C-alpha positions as CSV (number, residue, x, y, z in Angstrom):
1,M,0.0,0.0,0.0
2,W,2.7,2.5,0.9
3,L,4.3,2.1,-2.5
4,A,1.0,2.7,-4.3
5,L,0.5,5.8,-2.2
6,A,4.0,7.0,-3.2
7,F,3.0,6.8,-6.9
8,V,-0.2,8.7,-6.3
9,S,1.7,11.4,-4.5
10,A,4.2,11.5,-7.4
11,F,1.4,12.2,-9.9
12,F,0.0,15.2,-7.9
13,L,3.6,16.4,-7.2
14,G,4.1,16.6,-11.0
15,C,0.9,18.6,-11.3
16,Y,2.2,20.9,-8.6
17,D,5.5,21.4,-10.4
18,I,3.6,22.5,-13.6
19,C,1.4,25.0,-11.7
20,K,4.4,26.3,-9.8
21,K,6.2,27.0,-13.0
22,K,3.2,28.8,-14.3
23,S,2.7,30.8,-11.1
24,V,6.3,32.1,-10.9
25,D,6.7,32.8,-14.6
26,R,7.3,36.6,-14.9
27,N,6.0,37.0,-11.4
28,A,7.3,37.9,-7.9
29,V,8.4,34.6,-6.2
30,I,8.1,35.5,-2.5
31,P,4.4,36.6,-2.6
32,V,3.6,33.4,-4.6
33,L,5.3,31.3,-2.0
34,F,3.5,33.1,0.8
35,L,0.1,32.6,-0.8
36,N,1.0,28.9,-1.4
37,T,1.6,28.3,2.3
38,L,-1.5,30.3,3.3
39,F,-3.8,28.3,1.0
40,C,-2.2,25.0,2.1
41,S,-3.0,25.9,5.7
42,L,-6.6,27.0,4.8
43,L,-7.3,23.8,2.9
44,L,-6.6,21.7,6.0
45,L,-8.2,24.1,8.5
46,P,-11.7,22.5,8.2
47,L,-10.2,19.2,9.5
48,V,-8.7,21.0,12.5
49,V,-12.0,22.7,13.3
50,I,-14.1,19.5,13.0
51,S,-11.6,17.6,15.1
52,K,-12.0,20.2,17.8
53,I,-15.8,20.7,17.8
54,S,-16.8,17.1,16.9
55,P,-13.8,14.8,17.5
56,D,-15.9,11.6,17.4
57,S,-16.8,12.2,13.7
58,L,-13.2,12.0,12.6
59,Y,-11.5,10.1,15.4
60,G,-9.7,7.0,14.1
61,T,-9.4,8.3,10.6
62,I,-6.5,9.9,8.7
63,G,-8.5,13.2,8.8
64,Y,-8.5,13.5,12.6
65,V,-6.1,16.2,13.8
66,P,-5.2,15.7,17.5
67,S,-3.8,18.4,19.8
68,V,0.0,18.4,20.0
69,S,2.4,19.2,22.8
70,I,4.8,22.1,22.9
71,E,7.6,19.7,22.3
72,T,5.9,18.4,19.2
73,H,5.4,21.9,17.9
74,G,9.2,22.4,18.3
75,Y,9.8,19.3,16.1
76,I,7.3,20.6,13.5
77,F,8.8,24.1,13.5
78,V,12.2,22.6,12.6
79,K,10.6,20.9,9.6
80,S,9.0,24.2,8.5
81,V,12.4,25.9,8.4
82,I,13.9,23.0,6.4
83,V,11.1,22.9,3.9
84,L,10.9,26.7,3.6
85,T,14.7,26.8,2.9
86,S,14.2,24.2,0.1
87,W,11.2,26.1,-1.3
88,I,12.8,29.5,-1.4
89,F,15.9,28.3,-3.3
90,G,13.7,26.0,-5.5
91,Y,11.2,28.6,-6.5
92,F,13.8,31.0,-7.6
93,A,15.6,28.2,-9.6
94,I,12.4,27.0,-11.3
95,K,11.6,30.6,-12.3
96,H,14.9,30.9,-14.3
97,L,15.4,27.4,-15.6
98,P,13.4,25.2,-18.0
99,L,11.0,22.8,-16.4
100,T,12.5,20.0,-18.4
101,I,15.8,20.7,-16.6
102,T,14.5,21.4,-13.0
103,G,12.2,18.3,-13.0
104,P,14.9,15.7,-13.7
105,I,17.4,17.4,-11.3
106,N,14.8,17.3,-8.5
107,A,14.3,13.6,-9.5
108,T,17.9,13.0,-8.3
109,R,17.1,14.4,-4.8
110,P,16.2,10.9,-3.4
111,V,19.8,9.8,-4.0
112,M,20.8,12.0,-1.1
113,T,17.9,10.8,0.9
114,L,19.0,7.2,0.2
115,V,22.4,7.8,1.7
116,G,20.8,9.3,4.8
117,A,18.3,6.4,5.0
118,L,21.2,3.9,4.9
119,L,23.2,5.7,7.5
120,I,20.5,6.9,9.9
121,F,17.6,4.4,9.6
122,G,19.7,1.3,8.6
123,E,17.6,0.7,5.5
124,R,19.0,-1.9,3.1
125,L,18.3,-2.1,-0.6
126,N,18.1,-5.3,-2.7
127,L,19.7,-5.8,-6.1
128,Y,16.7,-4.3,-8.1
129,Q,16.6,-1.2,-5.9
130,W,20.3,-0.6,-6.3
131,I,20.0,-0.9,-10.1
132,G,17.2,1.8,-9.9
133,V,19.4,4.1,-7.9
134,I,22.4,3.7,-10.2
135,I,20.3,4.4,-13.3
136,T,19.0,7.5,-11.6
137,I,22.5,8.8,-11.0
138,I,23.4,8.1,-14.7
139,S,20.3,10.1,-15.8
140,F,21.6,13.1,-13.8
141,F,24.9,13.0,-15.7
142,L,23.2,12.9,-19.0
143,L,20.9,15.7,-18.0
144,S,23.9,18.0,-17.4
145,L,25.0,17.4,-21.0
146,S,21.5,18.3,-22.2
147,G,21.6,21.5,-20.1
148,K,24.8,22.7,-21.8
149,K,23.0,22.7,-25.2
150,E,20.7,25.4,-23.8
151,G,23.7,27.5,-22.6
152,I,23.2,26.3,-19.0
153,S,26.5,25.5,-17.3
154,F,26.0,23.2,-14.3
155,H,29.2,24.6,-12.8
156,K,28.6,28.4,-13.4
157,N,24.9,28.9,-13.4
158,K,23.7,30.3,-10.0
159,W,20.2,29.0,-10.5
160,I,21.6,25.4,-10.8
161,F,23.4,26.1,-7.6
162,F,20.1,27.3,-6.0
163,L,18.4,24.1,-7.3
164,I,21.1,21.9,-5.7
165,L,20.7,23.7,-2.4
166,A,17.0,23.2,-2.6
167,A,17.6,19.5,-3.3
168,I,19.9,19.1,-0.3
169,A,17.3,20.8,2.0
170,G,14.6,18.6,0.5
171,A,16.5,15.4,1.1
172,A,17.0,16.5,4.8
173,S,13.3,17.1,5.0
174,G,12.5,13.6,3.6
175,L,14.7,12.0,6.3
176,Y,13.1,14.1,9.0
177,D,9.6,13.1,7.7
178,K,10.3,9.4,8.3
179,F,11.1,10.3,12.0
180,L,8.1,12.6,12.4
181,M,5.5,10.2,10.8
182,Q,6.5,7.4,13.1
183,K,6.0,9.5,16.2
184,F,3.2,12.0,15.5
185,S,-0.1,12.4,13.6
186,S,0.6,12.9,9.9
187,T,-2.3,15.3,9.4
188,A,-1.3,17.4,12.5
189,V,2.2,17.6,11.2
190,Q,1.1,18.7,7.8
191,F,-1.3,21.4,9.1
192,W,1.1,22.9,11.6
193,F,4.2,22.9,9.4
194,N,2.2,24.7,6.7
195,S,1.0,27.2,9.3
196,Y,4.5,27.9,10.6
197,Q,5.7,28.2,7.0
198,C,3.0,30.8,6.3
199,L,4.1,32.8,9.4
200,L,7.7,32.7,8.3
201,M,6.9,33.6,4.7
202,L,4.8,36.6,5.9
203,I,7.9,37.8,7.8
204,V,10.1,37.3,4.8
205,M,7.6,39.1,2.5
206,V,7.2,42.1,4.8
207,V,10.9,42.5,5.6
208,L,12.6,41.6,2.4
209,W,10.2,41.8,-0.5
210,Y,7.7,44.5,0.2
211,P,10.1,47.5,0.8
212,K,11.9,46.7,-2.6
213,R,8.8,45.5,-4.5
214,K,8.9,48.4,-7.0
215,N,12.5,47.6,-8.0
216,N,11.8,43.9,-8.6
217,T,9.5,41.8,-10.7
218,P,5.9,42.9,-9.8
219,F,3.4,40.5,-8.3
220,R,0.5,39.4,-10.5
221,W,-2.4,37.3,-9.3
222,K,-2.7,34.0,-11.2
223,W,-5.4,31.3,-10.6
224,S,-2.6,28.7,-10.9
225,I,-1.4,29.8,-7.5
226,I,-4.5,28.2,-5.9
227,L,-3.8,25.0,-7.9
228,V,-0.3,24.9,-6.6
229,S,-1.6,24.7,-3.1
230,V,-4.3,22.1,-3.9
231,F,-2.0,19.7,-5.7
232,L,0.7,20.1,-3.1
233,T,-1.7,19.5,-0.2
234,I,-3.0,16.3,-1.9
235,A,0.6,15.1,-2.7
236,D,1.8,15.7,0.9
237,F,-1.3,14.2,2.5
238,V,-0.9,10.9,0.6
239,Y,2.9,11.0,1.1
240,F,2.7,11.5,4.9
241,Y,0.1,8.8,5.2
242,A,2.4,6.4,3.3
243,L,5.2,7.0,5.8
244,T,3.0,6.1,8.7
245,D,3.3,2.5,7.5
246,P,6.1,0.9,9.7
247,D,7.3,-1.0,6.6
248,A,7.6,2.1,4.4
249,M,11.2,2.8,3.3
250,I,11.9,6.5,2.9
251,S,14.7,5.8,0.4
252,I,12.2,4.1,-1.9
253,V,9.3,6.5,-1.3
254,S,11.5,9.5,-2.1
255,M,12.7,7.8,-5.3
256,V,9.1,7.0,-6.4
257,R,7.8,10.5,-5.6
258,R,10.4,12.0,-7.9
259,S,8.9,10.1,-10.8
260,S,6.7,13.2,-10.8
261,V,9.2,14.3,-13.5
262,L,7.1,12.3,-16.0
263,V,4.2,14.7,-15.4
264,S,6.3,17.9,-15.2
265,F,8.2,16.9,-18.4
266,A,4.9,16.5,-20.3
267,G,3.9,19.9,-19.0
268,G,7.1,21.5,-20.1
269,V,6.5,20.1,-23.6
270,L,2.8,20.8,-24.0
271,L,2.4,24.1,-22.0
272,F,5.8,25.8,-22.1
273,H,7.0,24.5,-25.5
274,E,10.5,23.9,-24.1
275,K,13.3,22.9,-26.5
276,N,16.1,20.3,-26.9
277,L,13.7,17.5,-26.0
278,K,15.6,14.6,-27.6
279,G,18.4,14.5,-25.1
280,K,16.1,15.1,-22.2
281,A,13.8,12.3,-23.4
282,I,16.6,9.9,-23.0
283,D,17.0,11.0,-19.4
284,L,13.2,10.6,-19.0
285,V,13.3,7.0,-20.3
286,L,16.1,6.2,-17.9
287,I,14.1,7.5,-15.0
288,I,11.1,5.4,-16.1
289,I,13.4,2.3,-16.2
290,A,14.8,3.3,-12.7
291,M,11.2,3.5,-11.3
292,F,10.4,0.1,-12.8
293,F,13.4,-1.5,-11.0
294,L,12.5,0.2,-7.8
295,Y,9.0,-1.3,-8.1
296,L,10.4,-4.7,-8.8
297,G,12.6,-4.4,-5.7
298,T,9.5,-4.0,-3.4
299,K,7.6,-7.0,-4.8
């Protein structure tokens, strides 16, 4: 079940990537990110309210949001800082890079999560899973060659550097998720970390963006901003629930979730008319093959 949920999460994560690209295209990044965290919190708020006023109606289900201790809030706040760091770097990178480049680079993020899972949680991969990991690493190398054809140097382009920093923070978040989901309610963690992110982004927006807004890219409202929050909320909800399974392997879940590149690649082609698709398609095929081996490894 946890593997199937990981694939469902991957689909909605791909939809999220497409809407995110649309939202930040020629738009101010920080207000978009703030609104994203705000809407994500509002989408889960009804579950919190119902859990308070009529707990029996949701108790025992994934939708129930229990009260959490001050100590738990501390753990969740740390996650909010990690995720927000990844998002800020990632949003700026995706604004300035083709979606067919950013998607596959993000697909390599689980390699770092894998290393952490091996060292921290003692997870062990079988032969098929190792083959999937190796193919994923090869796909990243081929992607760097495709990027050069678009004048994107993986060594000199600062947006690539931003994307790598976002990937590192994202990998750390994935490892932390495994810890959190085994200790606390997944829905409570999701609601409160979104709420803390919203508060942090409000501070960032007021202090850093608003005073200089006239000198930077102006903010324009786009309906895709709401879709960003909807797709992300669904993707995270399913993902967190998958990690509540004691048998779930964060190394595999993270790999499968990044198969969202299949959806984002299609969006880059159909909606954004991105170029140099032949070389990127090879990378895409390798990722599909890698996901197949990861699937075989869990059978």
